[in-house]
N, C-alpha and C positions, 0 to 999 in steps of 0.2 A: 264667608271664610276670609280671614285677613291675609295680607300679603305674605307675612312670615310663614303662615301655615301652608300656603300654596307653594312657597319655595321649598319648604321641608319635604312636602309630598313629592315634588318634582325631583329633588335630590335623592330621595329614597327610591323612586322609580328607576332613576339612572343607575344607582348602585345595584339594584336588583337585576337589571339587565346585564350589567358588567359581570356580576357574580355568576349569573346563569351562563354567560358566554364562556367564562373560564372553566366552569365546572362541567359543562355539558360534554366537551370532548373527552374528558377523563372518565366520566361515569358511563358514557355511551360506547366508548371504545373497548368493548369486551372481546377477548380472544378465545379461540378454541385450541385446546391441547389434546393431542391424541398420541397413542403409542401402539407399536405392534412388535411381536416377537420375531426377530430376524435371524437368530442363530441359537444353538443349544449349548453354547459354552457355559461352564459353571465357574463361579468365583466365590471364594469364602473369605470372610472378613471378621475383624473386630471393629465395630463402628463406634467412633469417638463420641458422636452426639447421643448415642444410646449407652453411654458409660462402659464402652468396650464390649457390648453384647456380641456374641457370635452370630453372624448373619451370613446367609447364603443367597447369592443371586443366581437363580436358575434360568440361564439364557440371557442373551443380549436383547434388550427391548429398545428399539429406536423411537425416540420422542420427537414430535414435531409440534411447534407452536405456530398456528396460522400457516402451516405447510413449510415452515422454516426449521431446519435441523436444530434441535435443542438438547440440553443435557441436564440431568438431575443434579441439583446442588443441595439436596436434603435427603441424604442416604438414610434408609430405614423408615421413611415415611411412604405410605402407599399412595399410588396414583390411580385414580379412577378415570380421569380425563373428561372430555366433553367441553361444553361452552361455559362462559361465565368467568373465565380467568382474566385478571386485570394486569396489563403490562405496565411495569414501572421501570424507571431508569435504574440500572444495576450500579450500586455505589460501594459495594463491599471492597475492602482493601485488597482482596485477591483478584480483583477484576482484570487488571492488566496482564498478570501472568496467566490467568485462565484463558484469556482471549488469545494469547500466543499459543497455548497448548491446543486450543480448539482449532486454530489456524493450521499449525504444522501437523497436528495429529489427524484431523479429519478433512478440513477444507481443501488441502492440497492432495489428500489421499482419500477421496470419498468412497471408501469401500466399507462393507459391514465389519470386517475384522478391525479396521482402523477406527471405526466408530466405537467398537467395544474397548479397544486399547485406550482411546481418548477419554471415554466415560470413566474408566478405572483410574486414569491419571487425575481427573477432576476430583474424584473422591479421595485420592491420596493427598492432594493439596489441602484438603480440609482435615487432614490428620488421621484418616482411617488407616488401619493396618491390613494390608493384603496378605492373607495366609497362603492361598493357592489359587491358581487359575489355569485352565487348559486352553485359553486363547493362544493360537499358534504363534510362536516366536515372540512372545510378549516382552521378555526382557530386552532383546535387541531392538525391538520397535520402541520401547519405552526410552532407551538410551538415545536412540536416533532423534526422537522428538525433543527430548529435553536438551540435547546438544544444540539443536536448531534454535530453541527458545533462548538458550544462553547466548548465542551468537547473533541474535536478531539485531541488536543495536550497534554491532561492530561495522564501521564504514571502511571502504577502501582507503589505502594510505594516501591517495591523492585527492581525497574529498575536499571540496571547497578551494582547490588550487586555481590559479589563473594561468591559462595556457596561451602563449603568444606564438602565432604562426604567420608565415608569409604564404602567398598564393603559390601552390605547387609543392609546399613543404609538408612533411609528415612528422609525427611524433608518436612513439609507442610508450604507453604508461603501464607499468607492472605493479600490481597490487601485492604488497608484501604481507598483507593480512589474510590473503587467500579467501576473500569473501566476494569478489567481484562476480563470480559465476551465479550467485543467487539473485543478483539484481537483473531481472529478466524483462521488466516493463520499461520501455523507453518513453519518458514523459515529455521530453523537450530536446530539440536540436535547433534552436532558434538562430544559430550562426550558420546553419546549413552546411555543416562539414560532412565529409565522407567518413563513416564510422565503421570500423571492423572490431568486433568483440569476440575474443577467443579465449575461453577459460578465464584466467586472471590477468589477461593482457587486453588493453584497449588502444587501438591505433586510430589516430585522428589525422585527417588530411584536409587541408584548405584548398579549394578549387576556385576557378574563376567565377563560380556561382555562389560562393560563400558570402556571408554578411560580415560587416566590419566588427561586430560584437554580438554576443549572445550567450546562452547557457546550454549546457548539456545536463540532463537530469534523468536518472533511472530510479526505479523503485523495485522492492521485492514483491509487493502485493498490488493488485489492481484496486480500483476505486470501490468495487462491489464488496470488498472485504473490510473496508474502513467505515466506521460509523459508531453508533451508540449500541451498547450492550443492554439487554433488557432481562428482567426477571418477571415471570408470570406466576401470579399468586391467586389462590382461592381458598376460602376457609376449609379446613380438614383435608386439604390436598397437598401433595408434594410440590415444592417450589422447583420450577425448571427455568433455565436461562438460555438465551441466544447470545452469541458472542461476536463482536466485531472488534477489529484492531483500532487503536486510537490514532495510529499513523501507518503509512504504507511502507515505512523503512526506505528512506531516500538518500541518494548522494548527488552532489552537484559539482559541476566544473564551470568556471567562468572562462569565456573564450574571447580573445582579441586577434583580429586578422588584419595584416597590413596589405591593403588591396592595391595601392598605387606604388609606382617607383620600382617595381620588380619586373624585369623583362627577361630574367633567366628562363630559358626553355620556352619562351613565349612565341618564338617564330624566328625567321631568318633575317639577319641584319645585312643589308647590301652596302657595298663600298660606294662612297660618293666621291667623284673626282671633280675638282674645281679647275676649270679651264683657264689658261692665261687671259688676262685683261677682262675677266668676268667675275662677278661676285655671285654667290649663291646663299640664300637664306633657308635654313632648315628648321622647321617647327615640329615638335612632337605633340601629338594629341594628349590631352590630360587623361583620357580613358581609352587606351588602346583596345581594339576589339580583336579577339582571337590572336593576340600576340603580334599583330601587324602594326607597323609604325606608319603614320600618315605623313607624307612629305609635301611641303609647299615650296615650290621653286620660283625664285624671282631672279631674273637675269637683267643685267644692265651692261651695255656696251660703252666702252670709253670712246 
């Protein structure tokens, strides 16, 4: 065999290995989708994907894909369930809004009723017409969820501001957008300030333990709610999806603290008397500890 033939075979072998490497995880990563009836509520519809066909959902069926809560995104198609579902990245244009609906509808309210409300909202987003439902308090819950979705990207009025403080000084920030209360996860306090969060007011205090600079960061959701949304597909089966937020919904503050040169309320200052015919030299430490000033006394007699 000549040299060119050997090189060609070697190159082909390498490509075969690479192709197998990239294909293997996709073809081997099959998922299991199951569902169970969890409530007897009935909802009636005109289903858009079925040309407005009258459709009745008899009960709430909770779907799970590899034990993760999932939702039907193909209303009117039957689901048998079982193994052999292929998970793929969800790329439909409705993905962002559906993720917010799933978060505010079910992830923060993981009850059977809220699962049913959320599933119905998912179908409404695809253009289906809900004719009637006996899910308790459906309209109020629907409006509550959609209002939270609408306000998800609204930040406090002081977002991204720079706050300057001296040691012992406090400032209270009031959010005129009235959304601060939903930012419940503290992600960062790298300036080591004392923080009090009450409703739509945030009080920041610099202490002797604070750092010269840093950031304060809060988010709406925790890291477990952020990530990639997936669709699970299998021939002749209903498509279902798991939803994750693309971001946690964060706000930030930049902090600057003046650490030195501030002796207010740091301790007692004592009166120094210079006696006749003597000189006294007083030196202040660069970094007073607990508000005390260190004195170095040098006396010289004439």
